[in-house]
Structures are given as C-alpha cells and as structure tokens.
C-alpha positions as CSV (number, residue, x, y, z in Angstrom):
1,M,53.3,118.4,59.4
2,T,56.3,116.3,60.2
3,L,57.4,113.5,58.0
4,I,58.3,110.2,59.7
5,P,61.3,108.7,58.1
6,Y,60.7,105.4,56.2
7,T,62.4,102.4,57.9
8,I,62.8,98.7,57.2
9,Q,60.3,97.9,59.9
10,D,57.6,99.8,58.1
11,R,57.7,97.7,54.9
12,G,55.3,94.9,54.0
13,F,56.2,91.3,53.3
14,S,58.9,90.7,50.7
15,L,58.2,88.4,47.7
16,I,60.3,85.7,49.2
17,E,58.4,85.7,52.5
18,T,55.1,85.5,50.7
19,L,56.3,82.6,48.5
20,V,57.5,80.7,51.6
21,A,54.2,81.3,53.3
22,V,52.2,80.1,50.3
23,A,54.5,77.0,50.0
24,V,53.9,76.1,53.7
25,M,50.1,76.6,53.2
26,M,50.2,74.3,50.1
27,M,52.0,71.6,52.0
28,A,49.5,71.8,54.9
29,V,46.6,71.4,52.4
30,A,48.2,68.8,50.1
31,G,48.8,66.2,52.8
32,P,45.2,65.7,53.8
33,L,44.0,65.9,50.2
34,S,46.5,63.1,49.3
35,I,45.3,61.0,52.1
36,A,41.7,61.5,51.1
37,S,42.5,60.6,47.5
38,Q,44.3,57.4,48.5
39,G,41.3,56.5,50.7
40,L,38.9,56.9,47.8
41,L,41.1,54.7,45.6
42,S,41.3,52.0,48.3
43,A,37.5,52.1,48.7
44,Q,37.0,51.7,45.0
45,F,39.5,48.8,44.8
46,A,37.8,47.1,47.8
47,R,34.3,47.5,46.1
48,D,35.6,46.0,42.9
49,Q,37.3,43.1,44.8
50,V,34.0,42.3,46.6
51,I,32.1,42.3,43.3
52,A,34.8,40.0,41.8
53,F,34.5,37.6,44.8
54,H,30.8,37.4,44.4
55,L,31.0,36.8,40.7
56,A,33.5,34.0,41.2
57,R,31.5,32.5,44.0
58,E,28.3,32.6,41.8
59,A,30.1,30.6,39.1
60,T,31.1,27.9,41.6
61,E,27.6,27.7,42.9
62,L,26.2,27.3,39.4
63,I,28.7,24.4,38.8
64,R,27.6,22.8,42.1
65,N,24.0,23.2,41.0
66,R,24.6,21.7,37.6
67,R,26.5,18.8,39.1
68,D,23.6,18.1,41.6
69,M,21.0,18.4,38.8
70,N,23.0,15.9,36.7
71,V,23.3,13.4,39.5
72,I,19.6,13.7,40.5
73,G,18.7,13.4,36.8
74,G,20.7,10.2,36.3
75,V,23.1,11.5,33.8
76,D,26.9,11.8,33.9
77,W,27.9,14.2,36.7
78,L,29.9,16.4,34.4
79,D,27.3,16.5,31.6
80,G,27.2,19.9,30.0
81,M,30.3,21.1,31.8
82,D,32.8,19.2,29.6
83,V,33.3,22.3,27.4
84,C,35.1,23.9,30.4
85,M,37.8,21.3,30.6
86,A,41.2,22.9,30.5
87,P,42.8,24.3,28.4
88,D,39.4,25.6,27.3
89,V,37.5,28.2,29.3
90,C,33.8,28.7,29.4
91,R,31.1,30.9,30.8
92,V,27.7,30.4,32.4
93,D,24.8,32.7,32.9
94,A,22.8,32.5,36.0
95,L,19.8,34.3,34.4
96,S,19.6,31.9,31.4
97,G,17.6,29.4,33.5
98,T,19.2,26.5,31.7
99,L,22.7,26.5,33.2
100,D,24.3,26.0,29.8
101,F,28.1,26.2,29.8
102,I,29.4,27.9,26.6
103,V,33.0,27.6,25.5
104,C,34.8,31.0,25.1
105,P,37.1,31.9,22.3
106,A,40.9,31.5,22.7
107,G,41.3,35.1,23.9
108,G,38.9,34.5,26.9
109,C,35.3,35.2,27.6
110,D,33.4,38.3,26.8
111,P,32.8,40.9,29.6
112,L,29.7,40.4,31.7
113,N,26.9,42.9,31.3
114,I,25.4,44.9,34.1
115,Q,21.9,46.1,34.7
116,R,22.7,49.1,36.8
117,S,19.2,49.7,38.1
118,E,19.2,46.3,39.8
119,G,23.0,45.8,40.2
120,V,22.8,42.4,38.4
121,Y,25.6,41.0,36.3
122,A,24.8,38.5,33.5
123,Y,25.4,38.0,29.7
124,S,21.9,39.3,29.0
125,T,21.6,42.2,26.5
126,G,19.0,44.8,25.9
127,V,18.0,48.3,26.6
128,N,18.9,48.4,30.3
129,W,22.1,46.4,30.0
130,D,25.6,47.9,29.8
131,T,29.0,46.3,29.3
132,S,30.7,46.0,32.7
133,R,34.5,46.0,33.5
134,F,34.4,42.4,34.8
135,T,35.2,39.3,32.8
136,R,34.7,35.8,34.2
137,D,36.5,32.7,32.9
138,I,35.8,29.2,34.2
139,S,38.2,26.3,33.8
140,I,37.8,22.7,34.9
141,V,40.6,20.2,35.5
142,E,39.8,16.5,36.2
143,Y,42.0,15.3,39.0
144,V,40.7,11.8,39.4
145,A,38.8,10.3,36.5
146,D,35.1,10.3,37.2
147,R,35.7,11.2,40.9
148,E,37.1,14.7,41.4
149,I,37.5,18.0,39.5
150,A,39.1,21.3,40.4
151,V,37.2,24.4,39.2
152,T,39.1,27.6,38.7
153,V,37.2,30.8,38.2
154,D,39.1,34.0,37.2
155,V,37.4,37.3,37.4
156,T,39.3,40.1,35.8
157,W,38.7,43.8,35.7
158,S,40.5,47.0,34.7
159,T,41.1,50.0,36.8
160,R,42.5,53.3,35.3
161,V,46.0,51.8,34.6
162,L,46.1,48.3,36.0
163,Q,44.4,45.0,35.3
164,K,43.4,43.1,38.4
165,T,42.4,39.4,38.8
166,F,40.6,37.5,41.5
167,T,40.9,33.8,41.3
168,I,39.0,31.1,43.3
169,T,39.6,27.4,43.0
170,E,37.2,24.8,44.4
171,H,37.2,21.0,44.3
172,F,34.0,19.0,43.4
173,F,33.4,15.3,43.9
174,N,31.1,12.8,42.1
175,W,28.8,11.8,44.9
C-alpha cells in the first residue's frame, strides 16, 4: 500500500472560509426578512389609520345628526353640544341612542372600548367589551356666533413606541 502525501488541496474549508460563507448567507436571508417585517409594520399602521379615520368621521356624522335633530325639533342648533366648546373636549357614543355629548376631564377622554366579535367601537362596557388603543376627543369652536362652528376630532392611538394622531376638522352651519 502506498501512502499519498497530504497536500494543501486535500484539506477541507478553513474556519475563516466557513465564517465568510455563513456571513454571506445571513445577509442573503436578512434582506428579505427585513423587507417583510417593514411591510407588516406598514400594513398595521395603515389598518390603524383607517380605523382612526372612520372613528373621526363617525363623530362628525353624529354632530351633523344632532344639529339636524335640534333644528327639526325647534331648539337651538347647538343644544347639547355646548359642552364641547373649546377649550373643553367631549365624547359621544353612537350606541347610546341619545346622542348625549359628555365633557371629558382635563387630561382628555377615556379610550373607546371594542367589541371584538363585531368590530364595534363605543363607550359601552360589559362582558364582550375590551379597552381599545383608540381615544377620540371632540372640540367645537364657534367661528360666527349662531351661524358657523368648526368641529375638530382627534383620534389618538399608541403603537409599540410611538403615539399617533389622526385629526379631522369640519365646518357646520346653522341652516
């Protein structure tokens, strides 16, 4: 039996070559994972922003409804909404059935509750209601006495590290 001499070409990979190969593989995998992660965060932010938009829009529609009911009922067009006059903020619950506007404490309104099975946000409480991440503050400024108001609705929510706010302002007139 003849022994074949050991040469450099017969050796396996060195430790440095292996580490370089592993680093290249990690970079090849980390890029797509980072992009996917950012995509998920963007989708979550977009979902939250859509929810905030609808909550703000709901508040303006409730104010429009209350104004119309007041005018049709022959009472002052701002009746019941005067608690929302700036600098105060108030809240209104679509599920209450009465469209009562309730003044909030100086720190702002309480978070809305959510009924997850139905996807409904309100100030209702009970077994199926959980506290949501969304807070809605309504403020009214009278621009022209007995003629025009500006309603500002701020919907605020918290993500992991940031607090986001969606604001909508709409003008209403005494018709």
